[in-house]
MIBA-181327 format. One record per residue (C-alpha): residue number from 1; y, x, z. Coordinates in nm, 3 decimals. Layout:
> i, north, east, up
> NUM, Y, X, Z
...
// end
This chain:
> i, north, east, up
> 1, -18.860, 24.749, -5.729
> 2, -18.759, 24.436, -5.541
> 3, -18.852, 24.591, -5.207
> 4, -18.565, 24.837, -5.259
> 5, -18.302, 24.564, -5.278
> 6, -18.208, 24.593, -4.912
> 7, -18.107, 24.954, -4.966
> 8, -17.816, 24.822, -5.171
> 9, -17.671, 24.630, -4.878
> 10, -17.385, 24.775, -4.679
> 11, -17.227, 24.639, -4.359
> 12, -16.913, 24.501, -4.531
> 13, -17.124, 24.201, -4.628
> 14, -17.093, 24.104, -4.262
> 15, -16.716, 24.080, -4.297
> 16, -16.729, 23.730, -4.443
> 17, -16.861, 23.600, -4.109
> 18, -16.612, 23.799, -3.905
> 19, -16.315, 23.682, -4.112
> 20, -16.384, 23.315, -4.040
> 21, -16.292, 23.362, -3.677
> 22, -16.052, 23.657, -3.659
> 23, -15.729, 23.475, -3.745
> 24, -15.495, 23.715, -3.567
> 25, -15.140, 23.756, -3.704
> 26, -15.087, 24.067, -3.912
> 27, -14.876, 24.341, -3.753
> 28, -14.526, 24.376, -3.896
> 29, -14.596, 24.732, -4.004
> 30, -14.913, 24.932, -4.029
> 31, -15.178, 25.069, -4.263
> 32, -15.230, 24.938, -4.613
> 33, -15.434, 24.621, -4.646
> 34, -15.582, 24.491, -4.970
> 35, -15.744, 24.624, -5.287
> 36, -15.638, 24.954, -5.439
> 37, -15.750, 25.195, -5.708
> 38, -15.941, 25.185, -6.032
> 39, -16.249, 25.403, -5.983
> 40, -16.486, 25.530, -6.248
> 41, -16.791, 25.546, -6.021
> 42, -16.909, 25.393, -5.697
> 43, -16.945, 25.738, -5.541
> 44, -16.578, 25.810, -5.609
> 45, -16.478, 25.488, -5.437
> 46, -16.714, 25.559, -5.150
> 47, -16.561, 25.902, -5.097
> 48, -16.225, 25.736, -5.026
> 49, -16.370, 25.499, -4.768
> 50, -16.408, 25.729, -4.470
> 51, -16.667, 25.661, -4.203
> 52, -16.613, 25.294, -4.127
> 53, -16.941, 25.154, -4.261
> 54, -17.166, 25.169, -3.956
> 55, -16.933, 24.955, -3.749
> 56, -17.058, 24.836, -3.412
> 57, -16.750, 24.614, -3.396
> 58, -16.853, 24.425, -3.710
> 59, -17.206, 24.372, -3.582
> 60, -17.075, 24.252, -3.246
> 61, -16.825, 24.012, -3.404
> 62, -17.092, 23.880, -3.642
> 63, -17.337, 23.823, -3.359
> 64, -17.084, 23.636, -3.148
> 65, -16.963, 23.422, -3.436
> 66, -17.315, 23.339, -3.553
> 67, -17.392, 23.230, -3.197
> 68, -17.089, 22.998, -3.208
> 69, -17.220, 22.838, -3.526
> 70, -17.569, 22.800, -3.379
> 71, -17.444, 22.646, -3.055
> 72, -17.187, 22.412, -3.206
> 73, -17.269, 22.042, -3.188
> 74, -16.996, 21.953, -3.436
> 75, -17.032, 21.930, -3.812
> 76, -16.708, 22.114, -3.887
> 77, -16.738, 22.254, -4.240
> 78, -16.510, 22.535, -4.351
> 79, -16.391, 22.487, -4.712
> 80, -16.564, 22.803, -4.832
> 81, -16.907, 22.682, -4.715
> 82, -16.882, 22.324, -4.851
> 83, -16.981, 22.403, -5.214
> 84, -17.280, 22.604, -5.092
> 85, -17.398, 22.315, -4.875
> 86, -17.360, 22.069, -5.162
> 87, -17.566, 22.293, -5.388
> 88, -17.830, 22.351, -5.122
> 89, -17.874, 21.981, -5.051
> 90, -17.899, 21.913, -5.424
> 91, -18.176, 22.174, -5.439
> 92, -18.345, 22.023, -5.133
> 93, -18.359, 21.683, -5.300
> 94, -18.533, 21.846, -5.596
> 95, -18.778, 22.055, -5.391
> 96, -18.913, 21.832, -5.116
> 97, -18.957, 21.845, -4.741
> 98, -19.058, 22.211, -4.707
> 99, -18.802, 22.455, -4.842
> 100, -18.858, 22.829, -4.861
> 101, -18.536, 23.032, -4.877
> 102, -18.453, 23.398, -4.940
> 103, -18.100, 23.469, -4.815
> 104, -18.009, 23.812, -4.953
> 105, -17.734, 23.982, -4.755
> 106, -17.730, 23.684, -4.518
> 107, -17.624, 23.887, -4.213
> 108, -17.747, 23.709, -3.898
> 109, -17.834, 23.369, -4.038
> 110, -17.506, 23.174, -4.040
> 111, -17.607, 22.988, -4.357
> 112, -17.930, 22.875, -4.194
> 113, -17.751, 22.732, -3.891
> 114, -17.499, 22.547, -4.108
> 115, -17.782, 22.393, -4.311
> 116, -18.007, 22.317, -4.014
> 117, -17.734, 22.127, -3.830
> 118, -17.684, 21.890, -4.125
> 119, -18.030, 21.870, -4.282
> 120, -18.252, 21.586, -4.154
> 121, -18.533, 21.705, -3.928
> 122, -18.796, 21.580, -4.173
> 123, -18.710, 21.885, -4.384
> 124, -18.883, 22.204, -4.275
> 125, -18.721, 22.537, -4.355
> 126, -18.878, 22.879, -4.403
> 127, -18.563, 23.090, -4.411
> 128, -18.582, 23.467, -4.465
> 129, -18.265, 23.676, -4.437
> 130, -18.281, 24.020, -4.601
> 131, -18.025, 24.266, -4.471
> 132, -17.984, 24.617, -4.334
> 133, -18.247, 24.739, -4.083
> 134, -18.013, 24.738, -3.782
> 135, -17.872, 24.397, -3.868
> 136, -18.221, 24.255, -3.918
> 137, -18.343, 24.401, -3.588
> 138, -18.052, 24.270, -3.381
> 139, -18.062, 23.930, -3.553
> 140, -18.437, 23.892, -3.499
> 141, -18.391, 23.937, -3.126
> 142, -18.085, 23.716, -3.099
> 143, -18.150, 23.440, -3.353
> 144, -18.507, 23.448, -3.483
> 145, -18.709, 23.129, -3.446
> 146, -19.004, 22.955, -3.608
> 147, -18.795, 22.873, -3.916
> 148, -18.559, 23.173, -3.933
> 149, -18.679, 23.531, -3.979
> 150, -18.520, 23.861, -4.079
> 151, -18.635, 24.160, -4.281
> 152, -18.487, 24.483, -4.411
> 153, -18.673, 24.464, -4.742
> 154, -18.808, 24.209, -4.984
> 155, -19.174, 24.224, -5.082
> 156, -19.255, 24.293, -5.445
> 157, -19.434, 23.959, -5.477
> 158, -19.177, 23.758, -5.281
> 159, -19.133, 23.396, -5.384
> 160, -18.907, 23.115, -5.270
> 161, -18.775, 22.774, -5.361
> 162, -18.412, 22.886, -5.323
> 163, -18.252, 23.231, -5.349
> 164, -17.910, 23.263, -5.187
> 165, -17.670, 23.558, -5.222
> 166, -17.319, 23.488, -5.096
> 167, -17.022, 23.725, -5.112
> 168, -17.245, 24.029, -5.153
> 169, -17.260, 24.150, -5.515
> 170, -16.906, 24.288, -5.502
> 171, -16.991, 24.544, -5.232
> 172, -17.306, 24.683, -5.393
> 173, -17.337, 25.012, -5.577
> 174, -17.550, 24.855, -5.854
> 175, -17.458, 24.486, -5.858
> 176, -17.600, 24.395, -6.199
> 177, -17.933, 24.554, -6.116
> 178, -17.943, 24.352, -5.796
> 179, -17.860, 24.027, -5.976
> 180, -18.138, 24.090, -6.228
> 181, -18.387, 24.162, -5.951
> 182, -18.297, 23.852, -5.757
> 183, -18.329, 23.642, -6.072
> 184, -18.677, 23.788, -6.116
> 185, -18.792, 23.628, -5.790
> 186, -19.031, 23.337, -5.841
> 187, -18.787, 23.063, -5.737
> 188, -18.653, 22.739, -5.882
> 189, -18.294, 22.746, -5.754
> 190, -18.041, 23.031, -5.724
> 191, -17.714, 22.982, -5.534
> 192, -17.456, 23.261, -5.565
> 193, -17.122, 23.175, -5.397
> 194, -16.808, 23.388, -5.375
> 195, -16.822, 23.614, -5.682
> 196, -16.478, 23.761, -5.772
> 197, -16.407, 23.717, -6.144
> 198, -16.126, 23.831, -6.371
> 199, -16.054, 23.758, -6.735
> 200, -16.060, 24.128, -6.821
> 201, -16.327, 24.254, -7.055
> 202, -16.445, 24.519, -6.810
> 203, -16.522, 24.530, -6.439
> 204, -16.276, 24.686, -6.196
> 205, -16.393, 24.896, -5.900
> 206, -16.145, 24.920, -5.613
> 207, -16.142, 25.009, -5.246
> 208, -16.067, 24.728, -5.005
> 209, -15.869, 24.829, -4.700
> 210, -15.968, 24.569, -4.442
> 211, -15.708, 24.419, -4.212
> 212, -15.719, 24.591, -3.871
> 213, -15.720, 24.243, -3.717
> 214, -16.077, 24.216, -3.848
> 215, -16.204, 24.576, -3.843
> 216, -16.079, 24.928, -3.904
> 217, -16.263, 25.015, -4.222
> 218, -16.243, 25.039, -4.600
> 219, -16.515, 24.954, -4.850
> 220, -16.581, 24.971, -5.226
> 221, -16.521, 24.633, -5.387
> 222, -16.590, 24.519, -5.744
> 223, -16.391, 24.265, -5.942
> 224, -16.621, 24.146, -6.219
> 225, -16.554, 24.054, -6.579
> 226, -16.617, 23.682, -6.613
> 227, -16.781, 23.743, -6.950
> 228, -17.030, 23.992, -6.807
> 229, -17.126, 23.779, -6.508
> 230, -17.172, 23.465, -6.717
> 231, -17.384, 23.663, -6.962
> 232, -17.622, 23.796, -6.698
> 233, -17.655, 23.450, -6.541
> 234, -17.718, 23.277, -6.874
> 235, -18.096, 23.321, -6.848
> 236, -18.105, 23.025, -6.608
> 237, -17.962, 22.675, -6.649
> 238, -17.635, 22.622, -6.466
> 239, -17.644, 22.321, -6.236
> 240, -17.286, 22.368, -6.120
> 241, -17.000, 22.616, -6.105
> 242, -16.710, 22.601, -5.864
> 243, -16.393, 22.787, -5.782
> 244, -16.325, 22.885, -5.422
> 245, -15.962, 22.773, -5.412
> 246, -15.900, 22.935, -5.074
> 247, -15.993, 23.280, -5.207
> 248, -15.751, 23.444, -5.450
> 249, -15.683, 23.816, -5.439
> 250, -15.419, 23.981, -5.658
> 251, -15.520, 24.292, -5.848
> 252, -15.222, 24.472, -6.002
> 253, -15.024, 24.152, -5.972
> 254, -15.278, 23.944, -6.164
> 255, -15.479, 23.684, -5.971
> 256, -15.852, 23.725, -5.927
> 257, -16.038, 23.409, -5.836
> 258, -16.373, 23.366, -5.664
> 259, -16.642, 23.148, -5.817
> 260, -16.982, 23.018, -5.717
> 261, -17.286, 22.940, -5.930
> 262, -17.588, 22.717, -5.878
> 263, -17.863, 22.796, -6.127
> 264, -18.195, 22.626, -6.186
> 265, -18.490, 22.780, -6.361
> 266, -18.573, 22.585, -6.680
// end
């Protein structure tokens, strides 16, 4: 059921916000950092991750960095967010002046604040972020407003104009099930940035050991077969596809690149 989608989310989805601001030099020597292993099941990968998931540090960093985005009066656009904004504004031109958004795994609303700063005021947003209960609760208190709301589950009959899911599928236990459920939402546009793809025929499940300059934690992380992802997304018409040039992670010495997709319902 769609209302169970939020149960798939885990705090590592917040890392993408934290990483934008934590540009501290790596120590010369220390624990391993990067992607390791080739796990058969998500539970096996999870067992190697320790107890770093419920990280107060990640929530605190995410809250502070989201506040910086909200309070900024400059239109500085990080390269990783530019393709998303282009796709969103293309969708906005197609939809009209009131745009209803479901932002799955959207942490504390950073995407909303990026869009709101650039979108003309004549456009009205109804932006719902779906994330973990604690994240949703803290974000509601800190960032909720008449346009931006937070929830820890998605209603069975949820509908939207745009569904966004950025940098989240790779940290889920059942990513393909989640993609199918999001595509079942009654929406006209689907924007999925930052999906790691390889040219292998099968997916690869690793554990990511996060740099201690960001957080002391490790998390399961999928690298998806390009063929499989393109197949599951083929039910909708592709408006655009882009490569995130600033994101390339080596897996066993072979590069894995991150791609984004903008789909439109026929």
